[in-house]
C-alpha positions as a Markdown table, in Angstrom:
| # | Residue | x | y | z |
|---|---|---|---|---|
| 1 | Phe | 11.8 | -14.5 | 5.6 |
| 2 | Gly | 14.1 | -16.5 | 3.5 |
| 3 | Arg | 16.0 | -16.6 | 0.3 |
| 4 | Gly | 12.9 | -15.6 | -1.7 |
| 5 | Val | 12.9 | -12.2 | 0.0 |
| 6 | Gly | 16.6 | -11.7 | -0.7 |
| 7 | Val | 16.0 | -12.3 | -4.4 |
| 8 | Leu | 13.1 | -9.9 | -4.4 |
| 9 | Val | 15.1 | -7.2 | -2.6 |
| 10 | Gly | 18.0 | -7.8 | -5.0 |
| 11 | Leu | 15.7 | -7.3 | -8.0 |
| 12 | Leu | 14.2 | -4.1 | -6.5 |
| 13 | Leu | 17.6 | -2.7 | -5.8 |
| 14 | Ala | 18.9 | -3.6 | -9.3 |
| 15 | Met | 15.9 | -1.9 | -10.9 |
| 16 | Lys | 16.2 | 1.1 | -8.5 |
| 17 | Val | 12.6 | 0.6 | -7.3 |
| 18 | Pro | 12.1 | 2.4 | -4.0 |
| 19 | Phe | 10.7 | 0.2 | -1.2 |
| 20 | Arg | 10.5 | 0.0 | 2.5 |
| 21 | Glu | 10.5 | -3.0 | 4.7 |
| 22 | Val | 7.6 | -2.9 | 7.3 |
| 23 | Ser | 7.3 | -5.1 | 10.3 |
| 24 | Pro | 4.2 | -7.2 | 10.7 |
| 25 | Gln | 3.4 | -5.3 | 13.9 |
| 26 | Ser | 3.4 | -2.0 | 12.0 |
| 27 | Trp | 0.9 | -3.0 | 9.3 |
| 28 | Gln | -1.2 | -5.1 | 11.7 |
| 29 | Lys | -1.6 | -2.0 | 13.9 |
| 30 | Leu | -2.6 | 0.1 | 10.9 |
| 31 | Val | -5.4 | -2.2 | 9.8 |
| 32 | Gly | -6.6 | -2.6 | 13.4 |
| 33 | Ala | -5.7 | -6.3 | 13.7 |
| 34 | Gly | -4.6 | -6.0 | 17.4 |
| 35 | Thr | -2.1 | -8.6 | 18.5 |
| 36 | Ser | -1.8 | -12.3 | 18.4 |
| 37 | Ser | -1.2 | -12.5 | 22.2 |
| 38 | Gly | -3.4 | -15.1 | 23.8 |
| 39 | Arg | -4.4 | -16.7 | 20.5 |
| 40 | Ser | -3.2 | -19.9 | 18.9 |
| 41 | Lys | -1.7 | -19.6 | 15.4 |
| 42 | Ala | -4.9 | -21.0 | 13.9 |
| 43 | Gln | -7.0 | -18.5 | 15.9 |
| 44 | Trp | -4.8 | -15.6 | 14.8 |
| 45 | Lys | -4.9 | -16.6 | 11.1 |
| 46 | Arg | -8.7 | -16.9 | 11.3 |
| 47 | His | -8.9 | -13.5 | 12.9 |
| 48 | Leu | -6.8 | -12.0 | 10.1 |
| 49 | Leu | -9.0 | -13.7 | 7.5 |
| 50 | Asp | -12.2 | -12.4 | 9.1 |
| 51 | Leu | -10.6 | -8.9 | 9.2 |
| 52 | Ala | -9.5 | -9.1 | 5.5 |
| 53 | Arg | -13.0 | -10.2 | 4.5 |
| 54 | Lys | -14.5 | -7.3 | 6.4 |
| 55 | Arg | -12.0 | -4.7 | 5.1 |
| 56 | Leu | -12.1 | -6.1 | 1.5 |
| 57 | Pro | -15.6 | -7.4 | 0.9 |
| 58 | Glu | -15.1 | -7.2 | -2.9 |
| 59 | Ala | -12.0 | -9.5 | -2.8 |
| 60 | Asp | -13.2 | -13.0 | -3.8 |
| 61 | Gly | -11.1 | -16.0 | -2.9 |
| 62 | Leu | -9.4 | -14.8 | 0.3 |
| 63 | Thr | -7.9 | -17.7 | 2.2 |
| 64 | Leu | -5.8 | -18.2 | 5.3 |
| 65 | Ala | -2.8 | -18.2 | 3.1 |
| 66 | Thr | -3.6 | -14.9 | 1.4 |
| 67 | Cys | -5.3 | -12.8 | 4.0 |
| 68 | Asp | -2.0 | -11.3 | 5.4 |
| 69 | Ala | -1.0 | -10.1 | 1.9 |
| 70 | Ala | -4.4 | -8.6 | 1.4 |
| 71 | Leu | -4.3 | -6.7 | 4.7 |
| 72 | Leu | -0.8 | -5.5 | 3.9 |
| 73 | Leu | -2.1 | -4.0 | 0.7 |
| 74 | Val | -4.8 | -2.2 | 2.7 |
| 75 | Ser | -2.1 | -0.7 | 4.8 |
| 76 | Gln | 0.0 | 0.5 | 1.9 |
| 77 | Asp | -1.2 | 4.1 | 1.9 |
| 78 | Ala | -0.3 | 4.6 | 5.5 |
| 79 | Pro | 2.8 | 6.6 | 6.4 |
| 80 | Tyr | 5.3 | 4.3 | 8.1 |
């Protein structure tokens, strides 16, 4: 997380848009991703990409760079 997140949070607060910050462990648990323990970063990203493709077969163009965001969307309806 960096400055970009701060800008986004500032905009949401200024516009009075309700939001909730969720840890990666929370949404990864909700989508059944398991944990990254025992996997390299590349193996973990490949696992998330495979999971995203399985959970969202209609989503064309999923990549290693976008799979986390897609899975986060899948978990959005869950109560945190």
